[in-house]
N, C-alpha and C positions, 0 to 999 in steps of 0.2 A: 277612783284612784288612791294608789296607796301613797303613805307618805315617800317611800322610792320615787315610783315612780314622777311624786311633783319635785325630787331634787334632780332627776333625772329631764324630766321638762325642762329644768331650768337651762340647767348645762348646753341642751341641745338649744334652746335659742338662743342659748349668749353662742354655740358656734354660728348659728344659723345668721344674727347678729354684725356677728366680723364678716362675715360676706359685702355687709352692707358698707363698712368701715375698711375697708380692705384692709385693713391691720397685718395679715396671713390667713394662714390657709382655715377650712374649715369647721374649727376644732374650739370646743369651750370644756369649761371644769367649775367643780364646787367642792368645796370644803365645808361639812356639815359636823357639827356639834351641839349634840343633846337636844337636837333636833330643831338649831338654825342652823344657819349658813352665814360662816365665819371666811371665806377665802373663797371671790369669784374670779377666775384667768381666761381670758383668748388668747389664740393665738396671734404676736407678737413678732414673728420673726421679721416680716419682711419692712414691718413700719418702726423696727425697732433697730433694723439692723445690725442681728442678737437669733444666733442659729440655735440657743439656750429658750429662748423664752414661746415655750411648747405653754400650751391651757394650763398643765398640773401643775407645771415646775411655776404658774405667775399665780395660782389657784393658791401653791400654798406655802409659795412668801408671803401673799396676802395672810394669809390663817395663823403662818406662826406670829407673824410681824402683831396680827389682834391678841394672839395669846402672850405671846413676849416671850414664847420656847422654841427654841429651839426640829421639837416635835412633837407630834400631832395625836396623841394617848386619845383616848377615848374619839376619835375623828373618824369620820367615810369619808372615802374621795366618791365623786359621781362624775363619770368622764361622759366626755360626745363617744367617742370610742379608745377603742383596747390601747392603753400606752406602748409609746415608743418603749426602746431596751434606755434609751436617757430617764424617760422620768421612770420608769420604773425602777431605775435605779434610785431613784430621790424621793420617789414613793418610799419605798422598800427603808431605806436613809434617815424618812419621816417618823416609820412609827404609824399607821391609823390604821384602827379593826379590821378596816373592812377596803376595797372597792371596783365599787361597779362599775362596768363598760357598755356603751349601746353596740356604736358599729363593730368589727373585728376590724386586728391587721388588714383579712383580706378586702375588706369593705373598704379599707383605705390606697393600698393596693392600687385595686382596682379604680381608684378616683385620680391615681397619677402621684399617691405618696408610698413607696416605696422602703421599709423600712426590711427587708426580707436581706440583701445586703449584708446589712448591720449584725442580725443577727449570725451569717453566715462570717463574717470579718471572727466575730465574736469566741466560735469554735475554732478556727484555725491557729494555727500556729504562729507567735508574732515574727516568728523569721519568714513564713509566707505570705503573712499579711499584704495586701493591697497596695496601702502607706506605707513603706519605709519607717522599723520603729528599733533606736540603737539604744545600748544602754550606756551609760556616760556613770562614771562617778557615784559606784557603789557605796565602797567602803564611807565617803561623804556626807550618805546619804540614812546611811543606817549606824551613824555616829548620833549626829540630831535622834532617830529612834529611840537611842539607847539613851539620850535626855529625858525624851519624855518619858521612856518605864520609869526610871526615876525619879520622878520630878512629885511635889506631892503638891497635894488637894489640887489637880487635874480635876477639869469636868470628862466621864468621860461620854462616847455618842459612837 
């Protein structure tokens, strides 16, 4: 078994154990840096009443806390299933070196976890999306961005 398979087996085992604990869906993830697991996560959407508590998000939070940094430079993420759009966004913000996944989003869809509507909505113009979206107070928000642009000693991310 390669080291990649070892880490993926851990993510899959976390997903399987999560079913026994009934915290959320059958998803697990680990973050690895320099051959060491520094973050583990399972889906805790149901137990935490938190729709953002996906395995990848929870693993990223734990790894970032461990590193004392908001980015995962030099890290790899192993997840039991192809990340959903929200998790992919979080992964890209965290900037790991690589993502490994086991089951596909189509496997998740067959199990009742269908993200296809989200992928579709992201490609749909805002004015035609299922959840009505309205822009308000743009100049006031732009003023805050202007202050950010002018701010000295800011941490870029």
